[in-house]
C-alpha positions in Angstrom: 59.6 148.4 91.3 57.3 146.0 93.2 57.5 146.2 96.8 58.0 143.0 99.2 54.5 142.6 100.2 53.4 142.8 96.4 55.6 139.8 95.6 55.3 137.8 99.0 52.5 136.8 101.4 53.4 137.0 105.1 53.9 133.4 106.4 52.1 133.9 109.6 49.1 135.8 107.9 48.7 132.9 105.4 48.6 130.3 108.0 45.9 132.1 109.8 44.1 132.2 106.4 44.7 128.3 106.4 43.0 127.9 109.7 40.2 130.2 108.5 39.6 127.7 106.0 39.5 124.8 108.6 36.9 126.7 110.5 34.8 127.6 107.7 34.8 124.1 106.5 33.2 123.1 109.8 30.5 125.7 109.3 29.5 124.3 105.8 25.8 122.8 105.5 27.0 119.5 103.8 28.9 118.4 106.7 27.3 116.2 109.6 27.1 117.8 112.8 29.9 115.7 114.6 32.3 116.4 111.5 31.5 120.2 112.1 32.2 119.9 115.9 35.9 118.1 114.8 36.8 120.9 112.6 35.7 123.5 115.3 37.9 121.6 117.6 41.1 121.5 115.2 40.7 125.0 114.4 41.3 125.6 118.2 43.9 123.2 118.7 46.0 124.7 115.8 45.6 128.1 117.4 47.0 126.7 120.3 49.9 125.4 118.8 50.3 128.7 116.6 50.6 130.6 119.8 52.9 128.5 121.5 55.3 128.3 118.8 54.9 131.3 116.2 53.5 134.0 118.3 56.0 133.1 121.0 58.9 133.5 118.7 57.8 136.9 117.4 57.2 138.0 120.9 60.8 137.1 121.8 62.1 138.9 118.9 60.1 142.0 119.8 61.6 141.7 123.5 65.0 141.5 122.2 64.9 144.3 120.2 65.0 142.4 117.0 63.6 144.5 114.0 64.5 141.9 111.1 61.6 142.1 108.5 59.9 139.1 107.2 59.8 138.3 103.3 56.9 140.5 102.7 58.5 143.6 104.9 57.0 143.4 108.2 58.9 143.8 111.6 57.9 141.2 114.3 55.9 144.1 116.1 54.0 144.8 112.8 53.3 141.0 112.4 52.1 140.7 116.0 49.6 143.5 115.6 48.2 142.0 112.5 48.2 138.5 114.1 46.2 139.7 117.0 43.8 141.5 114.8 43.0 138.5 112.5 42.9 135.8 115.1 40.4 138.0 117.4 38.3 138.3 114.2 38.3 134.7 113.7 37.7 133.7 117.5 34.7 135.8 117.7 33.3 134.2 114.5 34.0 130.9 115.8 32.2 131.7 119.1 29.2 133.2 117.5 28.9 129.9 115.3 29.4 127.6 118.5 26.9 129.7 120.6 24.2 129.8 117.9 24.1 127.6 114.9 26.3 124.6 116.1 24.6 124.5 119.5 21.3 124.8 118.1 22.0 121.8 115.4 23.4 119.6 118.1 20.2 120.3 120.3 18.2 119.1 117.0 20.2 116.0 116.8 20.0 115.1 120.5 23.4 116.3 121.7 22.3 118.7 124.2 24.9 120.8 126.6 22.7 121.8 129.6 23.4 124.9 131.7 23.2 124.1 135.4 20.7 127.0 135.9 18.0 125.3 133.8 18.0 122.0 135.2 15.3 120.8 137.5 15.8 119.9 141.1 16.3 116.2 140.5 18.9 116.9 137.9 20.6 119.4 140.0 20.8 116.7 142.9 22.3 114.2 140.4 24.9 116.6 139.2 25.8 117.7 142.9 26.2 114.2 143.9 28.5 113.7 140.8 30.4 116.7 142.0 30.9 115.4 145.4 32.0 112.1 144.5 34.1 112.4 141.3 35.2 116.2 141.0 35.5 117.6 144.6 38.1 115.5 145.5 40.4 116.5 142.6 40.2 120.2 143.3 42.7 122.3 145.1 41.8 125.8 145.8 45.0 128.0 146.3 44.8 131.3 148.0 47.0 134.3 147.3 47.9 136.4 150.2 51.4 137.6 151.7 52.3 134.0 152.8 51.1 132.6 149.3 52.4 133.9 146.0 50.6 133.7 143.1 50.4 130.3 141.7 51.9 129.1 138.7 49.4 128.6 135.9 50.4 125.8 133.6 50.3 125.8 129.9 46.7 125.5 128.4 45.2 124.7 131.8 41.4 125.8 132.5 41.3 127.6 135.7 38.6 129.2 138.1 39.2 132.5 139.8 37.3 133.6 142.7 37.2 136.4 145.2 36.1 135.2 148.7 35.9 136.8 152.1 35.3 135.8 155.7 32.3 138.0 156.7 30.9 141.2 155.1 33.7 143.3 157.0 36.8 141.3 155.8 38.6 141.9 152.8 38.4 139.8 150.0 41.0 137.2 148.9 42.0 135.9 145.4 41.8 132.2 144.9 42.4 130.1 142.0 41.3 126.7 141.4 42.6 124.4 138.5 40.1 122.6 136.6 41.5 118.9 136.2 40.2 118.3 132.6 43.0 115.6 132.1 41.6 113.5 135.0 37.8 114.0 134.1 35.9 114.7 131.0 35.4 118.4 130.2 31.9 117.3 129.3 30.0 115.1 131.9 27.1 113.1 130.4 23.9 113.2 132.5 22.0 109.8 132.3 18.6 110.0 130.1 16.9 108.5 133.2 17.7 111.6 135.2 16.7 114.0 132.3 13.8 111.8 131.7 14.1 111.4 128.1 12.9 108.8 126.1 15.1 108.9 123.1 18.0 106.5 123.8 20.2 108.0 121.1 20.1 111.5 122.9 22.9 112.7 124.9 23.1 115.2 127.7 26.0 116.8 129.1 27.1 119.7 131.3 30.3 121.3 131.3 32.7 120.6 134.3 33.4 124.4 135.0 29.6 124.8 134.9 29.3 122.3 137.5 32.2 123.5 139.7 31.2 127.0 139.5 27.8 125.9 140.6 29.0 124.0 143.5 31.9 126.8 144.6 30.5 127.2 148.1 31.4 123.8 148.8 34.9 124.7 148.2 35.1 127.4 150.6 33.3 126.3 153.7 32.2 129.0 155.9 33.3 131.6 153.4 31.4 134.0 151.1 32.2 133.6 147.3 31.9 137.3 145.9 32.1 136.4 142.2 34.2 134.1 140.1 35.2 133.5 136.5 37.3 131.3 134.4 40.5 131.9 132.5 43.0 130.0 130.5 46.9 130.8 129.4 49.0 129.8 126.5 52.9 129.9 127.2 55.8 129.7 125.0 56.4 125.9 124.3 59.3 125.9 122.0 62.4 123.9 123.0 65.5 125.9 123.8 68.3 123.3 122.8 71.8 124.2 122.4 72.8 120.7 120.6 76.6 121.7 120.0 77.0 122.0 123.6 75.4 118.8 124.7 77.3 115.9 125.4 74.2 113.6 125.7 71.5 114.8 123.3 68.7 112.6 124.9 69.7 114.2 128.4 69.7 117.4 126.8 66.1 117.2 125.4 64.8 115.9 128.7 66.2 118.9 130.5 64.5 121.1 127.8 61.4 119.4 128.1 61.5 120.0 132.0 62.0 123.8 131.1 58.8 123.6 129.1 56.9 122.0 131.7 58.0 124.6 134.2 56.5 127.1 131.8 57.6 129.5 129.4 56.3 133.2 129.0 52.7 133.7 128.7 51.7 134.6 125.2 48.2 134.7 125.5 45.5 135.0 128.2 41.6 133.9 127.6 39.1 135.1 129.8 35.3 135.2 130.0 34.1 138.4 128.5 32.1 139.1 131.4 35.1 138.5 133.9 34.8 141.2 136.8 37.4 144.1 136.5 39.0 143.3 139.8 39.6 139.6 139.1 41.1 140.8 135.7 43.2 143.5 136.9 44.7 141.0 139.4 45.4 138.4 136.5 47.2 141.0 134.6 49.2 142.1 137.3 50.3 138.6 138.4 50.6 137.1 134.9 52.2 140.2 133.3 50.8 140.3 130.0 50.0 143.1 127.6 46.2 143.9 127.0 46.4 143.1 123.3 47.2 139.5 124.4 44.1 139.1 126.2 41.1 137.4 124.4 37.6 138.0 125.8 35.6 134.8 125.1 31.9 134.7 124.6 31.8 131.0 124.5 33.3 128.1 126.4 37.3 128.5 126.8 39.4 125.7 125.1 37.1 124.8 122.6 39.4 122.1 121.5 38.0 120.0 124.1 34.8 119.6 121.8 36.6 116.9 120.1 35.2 114.8 123.3 31.9 115.2 121.5 32.9 113.5 118.3 33.4 110.1 120.3 29.6 110.2 120.9 28.5 106.6 119.5 26.3 108.1 116.9 27.3 106.8 113.3 24.5 108.8 111.8 26.0 112.0 112.9 29.6 111.6 111.4 31.2 110.3 108.3 32.6 106.9 108.6 36.4 107.3 107.7 37.6 104.0 108.4 37.7 103.1 104.7 41.2 101.6 103.8 41.4 98.3 102.0 44.5 96.1 101.2 46.5 97.3 98.3 45.3 94.9 95.5 48.9 93.7 94.8 49.5 92.9 98.5 46.4 90.6 98.9 46.5 86.9 99.9 49.9 87.0 101.2 51.5 84.1 102.5 53.6 83.1 105.8 57.0 84.2 105.5 58.1 80.4 105.1 56.2 80.0 101.9 58.6 81.9 99.8 57.7 80.0 96.9 54.1 81.3 96.8 53.4 84.9 97.7 55.5 86.7 100.0 55.8 90.5 99.9 59.4 90.2 98.8 58.5 88.0 96.1 55.9 90.7 95.1 58.5 93.4 95.2 60.8 91.8 93.1 58.5 91.5 90.4 56.7 95.1 90.7 57.1 98.3 92.4 54.0 99.2 94.7 52.8 102.7 95.2 50.7 103.1 98.4 48.0 105.7 99.0 46.7 105.8 102.8 44.4 105.9 103.9 42.8 104.3 101.0 45.4 101.6 100.9 45.5 100.3 104.5 48.8 101.1 106.4 48.6 97.8 108.6 48.5 95.5 105.2 51.2 97.3 103.7 53.7 99.4 105.5 53.2 97.4 108.9 53.0 94.2 107.0 56.3 95.2 105.2 58.0 95.6 108.8 56.6 92.6 110.4 57.6 90.3 107.7 60.9 91.6 107.9 61.0 91.1 111.7 60.1 87.3 111.4 61.7 86.2 108.0 64.9 84.2 108.7 66.5 85.4 105.5 66.4 89.3 106.5 69.9 90.3 108.0 69.1 93.9 109.0 66.4 96.5 109.3 67.1 100.2 109.3 64.2 102.9 109.8 63.8 106.6 110.7 61.1 107.4 113.4 59.8 110.9 113.6 56.0 110.6 115.1 54.8 107.2 116.1 51.6 106.2 117.9 51.4 105.5 121.5 50.8 101.8 121.1 53.1 101.3 117.8 53.0 97.9 115.9 56.1 99.3 114.2 58.2 99.6 117.4 56.7 96.1 118.4 58.1 94.6 115.0 61.3 96.3 115.5 61.9 94.9 118.9 61.0 91.3 117.6 63.5 91.8 114.9 66.1 92.4 117.3 65.0 89.4 119.4 65.3 87.2 116.4 68.9 88.2 115.9 68.7 90.5 113.0 70.8 93.9 112.9 68.5 96.7 113.8 69.2 100.3 113.4 66.5 103.1 114.2 66.9 106.8 114.1 64.6 108.3 116.7 64.0 112.1 116.0 64.1 113.6 119.8 63.2 116.9 118.5 59.9 116.2 116.8 57.7 119.0 118.2 55.5 117.9 121.1 56.5 114.3 120.4 59.6 114.8 122.4 58.5 112.8 125.5 57.0 110.2 123.4 60.1 109.8 121.3 62.5 109.6 124.5 60.4 107.0 126.0 60.5 104.7 122.7 64.2 105.5 122.4 64.9 104.2 125.7 62.7 101.0 125.3 64.5 100.2 121.9 67.7 100.6 123.4 67.0 98.3 126.0 65.7 95.4 123.4 69.2 95.8 122.0 68.5 97.9 119.1 71.1 100.6 117.9 69.3 103.8 118.2 70.9 106.9 116.9 69.6 110.6 117.1 70.6 112.2 113.7 73.1 114.9 112.7 73.5 117.7 115.1 71.9 120.9 114.0 69.2 119.1 111.8 66.1 117.6 112.5 65.6 114.1 110.6 62.2 114.4 109.2 62.6 111.8 106.3 60.4 108.9 106.2 62.6 105.9 105.1 62.9 102.1 105.9 65.5 99.6 104.5 65.2 95.9 104.7 68.6 93.8 104.0 67.9 90.3 102.9 69.9 87.5 102.0 68.9 85.4 99.1 70.7 82.7 97.0 74.1 83.9 98.6 73.8 87.6 98.0 72.1 90.4 99.9 69.2 92.4 98.4 67.8 95.4 99.8 64.0 96.3 99.9 62.7 99.6 101.0 60.1 102.0 101.8 60.0 105.8 101.2 57.0 107.6 102.4 55.4 111.1 102.8 54.2 110.3 106.3 55.0 109.0 109.6 55.2 105.5 110.6 52.3 106.1 112.7 49.4 103.6 112.7 47.0 106.0 114.0 47.4 109.3 111.7 47.8 106.9 108.8 43.7 106.4 109.2 43.2 110.1 108.6 46.2 111.5 106.7 46.6 111.0 103.1 50.1 110.0 102.5 52.1 108.2 99.7 54.7 105.6 99.9 56.9 103.6 97.5 57.8 100.1 98.1 60.4 98.8 95.8 63.8 97.0 95.4 65.4 99.5 92.8 69.2 99.0 93.3 70.1 102.5 92.8 67.7 104.2 95.4 68.5 101.2 97.7 72.4 102.1 97.5 71.5 105.8 98.1 69.4 104.9 101.1 72.4 102.8 102.5 74.6 105.8 102.2 72.0 108.1 103.9 71.5 105.6 106.8 75.4 105.6 107.1 75.2 109.3 106.8 72.6 109.4 109.7 74.5 107.2 112.2 77.7 109.3 111.7 79.7 107.1 109.5 79.5 108.9 106.2 80.2 112.4 104.8 77.9 111.3 101.7 77.0 114.7 99.8 75.8 113.3 96.4 73.2 110.4 95.6 72.4 108.6 92.3 68.7 109.2 92.3 67.4 110.4 95.8 67.1 114.1 96.5 68.4 114.6 99.8 68.4 117.7 101.9 70.4 119.6 102.9 73.0 118.4 100.4 71.3 118.2 96.9 67.5 118.6 97.5 67.3 122.5 96.6 70.0 122.3 93.8 67.8 119.8 92.2 64.5 121.2 92.3 66.1 124.6 91.0 67.4 122.6 88.1 64.0 120.9 87.4 62.2 124.4 87.5 64.9 126.2 85.3 64.6 123.4 82.8 60.9 123.8 82.2 61.7 127.5 81.7 64.1 126.6 79.1 61.8 124.3 77.3 59.1 126.8 77.4 61.7 129.3 75.7 62.3 126.7 73.1 58.7 126.3 72.4 58.5 122.7 74.2 55.8 121.7 76.5 56.4 122.9 79.9 54.3 122.5 82.8 54.8 121.8 86.7 52.3 120.5 89.2 53.2 120.5 92.7 51.2 119.2 95.9 52.5 120.0 99.2 51.7 121.5 102.8 53.3 124.7 102.7 55.0 126.8 100.1 57.3 129.3 101.8 60.8 129.3 100.4 61.3 132.7 98.8 64.0 131.3 96.2 61.7 128.8 94.8 58.8 131.5 94.7 61.0 133.9 92.6 61.9 131.0 90.3 58.2 129.9 90.0 57.3 133.8 89.2 60.1 133.6 86.5 58.7 130.3 85.2 55.1 131.7 85.0 56.6 134.8 83.1 58.3 132.4 80.7 55.0 130.7 79.9 55.3 127.6 82.1 51.8 126.5 83.0 51.9 125.7 86.8 49.4 124.1 89.0 50.0 124.1 92.9 47.9 122.3 95.4 49.2 123.7 98.7 47.0 122.6 101.9 48.2 125.3 104.3 50.6 128.3 104.3 51.3 129.7 100.8 53.6 132.8 100.4 53.2 133.0 96.7 50.4 135.4 94.9 48.7 133.6 92.0 47.5 135.1 88.6 48.8 138.5 89.2 49.6 140.4 86.1 53.0 140.6 85.0 53.9 138.3 87.8 52.2 135.0 88.2 49.4 134.9 85.3 50.4 131.4 84.6 50.2 130.0 88.4 47.0 128.6 90.1 47.0 127.7 93.5 44.4 125.9 95.5 43.9 124.2 99.0 42.1 121.1 99.6 40.4 121.0 103.1 38.2 117.7 103.9 37.7 114.6 106.0 41.2 113.6 105.5 44.5 115.7 106.2 45.9 116.0 102.7 49.7 115.5 103.9 51.2 113.8 100.5 54.0 115.7 98.6 54.0 115.2 94.8 56.3 117.0 92.4 55.6 116.6 88.4 57.7 118.2 86.0 56.7 117.9 82.5 60.0 118.1 80.7 58.6 118.3 77.2 56.6 115.0 77.9 59.2 113.1 79.4 57.8 113.6 82.8 59.7 113.4 85.9 57.8 112.6 89.3 59.0 112.8 92.9 57.3 112.1 96.1 58.6 112.4 99.9 58.6 114.1 103.0 59.7 117.8 102.0 57.8 121.0 101.4 59.3 124.0 99.7 60.2 125.5 102.8 63.6 126.9 104.0 63.7 124.5 106.8 62.9 121.3 104.6 65.6 122.3 102.1 68.2 123.5 104.2 67.4 122.5 108.0 66.2 119.2 107.9 67.4 115.7 106.6 64.8 114.8 104.0 64.6 112.5 101.3 62.6 112.6 98.1 62.4 109.7 95.5 61.8 109.8 91.9 59.1 107.4 90.5 60.4 106.1 87.5 57.8 103.1 86.9 55.6 104.3 83.8 52.7 102.5 85.3 53.2 104.3 88.9 53.9 107.7 87.1 50.5 107.5 85.2 49.0 106.6 88.7 50.4 109.9 90.3 49.5 111.8 87.3 45.8 110.8 87.4 46.0 111.5 91.2 47.0 114.8 90.6 44.3 115.5 88.1 41.8 114.2 90.7 42.9 117.2 92.7 43.3 119.8 90.1 39.3 118.9 89.2 38.2 118.9 92.8 35.6 121.7 93.2 34.1 120.3 96.4 36.8 120.3 98.9 38.9 122.9 97.3 39.4 126.5 98.0 40.9 128.8 95.1 43.6 131.2 96.1 42.6 134.7 94.7 45.5 137.1 93.4 45.3 139.2 96.6 46.0 136.1 98.7 42.5 135.4 99.9 40.5 132.0 99.3 37.2 131.4 98.2 35.3 128.0 97.6 33.6 127.0 94.1 30.1 127.9 93.6 29.1 124.2 93.6 26.9 122.9 90.7 25.4 119.8 91.7 25.5 118.5 88.2 29.3 118.8 88.2 30.9 118.0 91.7 34.2 116.7 91.7 34.8 115.4 95.3 38.5 114.3 95.3 38.4 112.4 98.5 35.1 110.9 98.2 36.0 109.9 94.4 39.2 108.2 95.8 37.2 106.1 98.4 34.8 105.1 95.4 37.8 104.0 93.5 39.2 102.1 96.3 36.0 100.4 97.1 36.4 98.9 93.4 39.3 97.0 94.6 
């Protein structure tokens, strides 16, 4: 009998393996230098969120005495031990890379991070003057003594810890200074004329903490600084929200956010590797953290700030990713009043449109759809779900304009979208002030589905137009996330969407839908049926195959069923960007299953589910992964793609990903990943190939 660890991969360790792929991708020689910097920054940012949510949750379980095992048979304590070991190995790899190869390559390309100690006197004078005028006024040293308790250290803040004394005979005192990286750049650019460098394309920087450290005596006038070092803490940032007890959900989320700002427990302490023992000891005692959660760093702390360097205006050092074009069927649209010519509504009455962002511009498709609805006098109502939207959102502006134009506008704003709660609260308030009916969804569930419905009066009757997508209504991320969307007037799906919106606003108890797969009511059951049908077809000698593309595969029931399908002879190709708890190609378990992860310039975010069904293909797209949270604890909607032309487009897209041997990482039977050994004569680069196809529009 197989053990749990022989059947399932630990979710947290699989995520770490994913983040390792992100880091290693940025270390590949084929990438331009600022793209390498970007991947390195993403790796660190991902790790911060992982500690704030996943590690924090496991630590809380350990402290509460919970010993429930994960699907692979590990207790929370065992998982934390494995996590710390794996993460420390990876952060060591990152630091060695940043300190050596990355720094050296940046220097060769004219992006130079200077050390204060290596500057000339003239350069030091410029830096000191900058410190005095632009940094010093923002600093507030906080001393620790009987009258001043150890200060609160905010989440992800960069801090200087110093020991100072007033004369040689006095006792030293501990002082903490918060580095104000939100108000000044982490990397301060030194003008070329100060460096006396002739190449105008060169950029010279000094880190703000290096500048502060070397001006530390200015902070403690008349005192002696014995030594100083830098540190950074990561805190539990998951919201504790008791929805069932809340009279006002918006107020409840605001109060929970306030608790988050005040700070949860510390889950990680990052310190300079050469931090003096007396400073470290005081930090450990004051923060109350176990030594296994201390990370000794040989490079700069908070390497996510490297992202600042990617904004350097050097097109030769990064890939041009602003590549989208208007979908060919949506070109040359006329003003809304020109109904007899070429409006978006007239196009959709004739033909469904499948969008693929960022290759198809979000601005001239989804935004255009909502904008036209806002201004078209025949549009009666607009309904939409918002999970994550950009700070300056054209979608929000269009919804407000629609309300001003007298249309019935209903917006579901998901207040519990992690780390977007503040943003969504502000949008919800603004939308309500604009006269829009704002709802927050069903208690106990996050609303993660991406749907928009337009109700239009045509020739005395109402017609419904809709968009169903795999990604958020976010103008910014649409440029860097690959997502799919369907624009259509299909009456059955539109009817399902009306029922779903009524359910979300609390006026329906709808459980069954004609075509949509909706969680938590019907999606799991439908996917189980579709997989079992492939098993049945294989048993009857019919064609049986499954291709699925998603962000994460975690659900144990689905995984067991895929193992059964593999054993029954069903050919299965899985394209899973992130977490995958399934072992592929294991003898007597998953010999017919292949898994690959695609990590490239764009974040692969689309979900596609393709079932052969003996050549009577059924294809679906939507917002849900095969995870328990998506299938059971969120409101999700996945739509069938029934148009034969669009089904063919999706099959071709899946084949493009399957053939990719450039951005792909192949999952081996032990759960590890390996890149293809590239053959320059046979490079299939999915994202670049899709850009080439888009250029031909």
